[in-house]
N, C-alpha and C positions, 0 to 999 in steps of 0.2 A: 399167369397167365404168359406163356412164352410171346417173346414179342415178335414173333413168323406170324403166329396166328392172328394178334391184332392187327400185326399187317396186311395179313388177308382180307381179314375183315372189315378193317377200314377202306382196301380196295376195293372189294366187293358192297357195302354200302355206298361211298362214292360214285362208280359204278352204274349201277340202281340211280342214284337221286342222279345220275347225269341222262340216263335213260327218260326215266319219266320226264327231266328239263324240257327234254329235247321235243318227245312227243306231246307236248302239252301248246 
């Protein structure tokens, strides 16, 4: 897996977790 794809996936997961924590 390329590091670019890994970074994008990691950023997506962290943004999703951030929105979930912010809404709760």
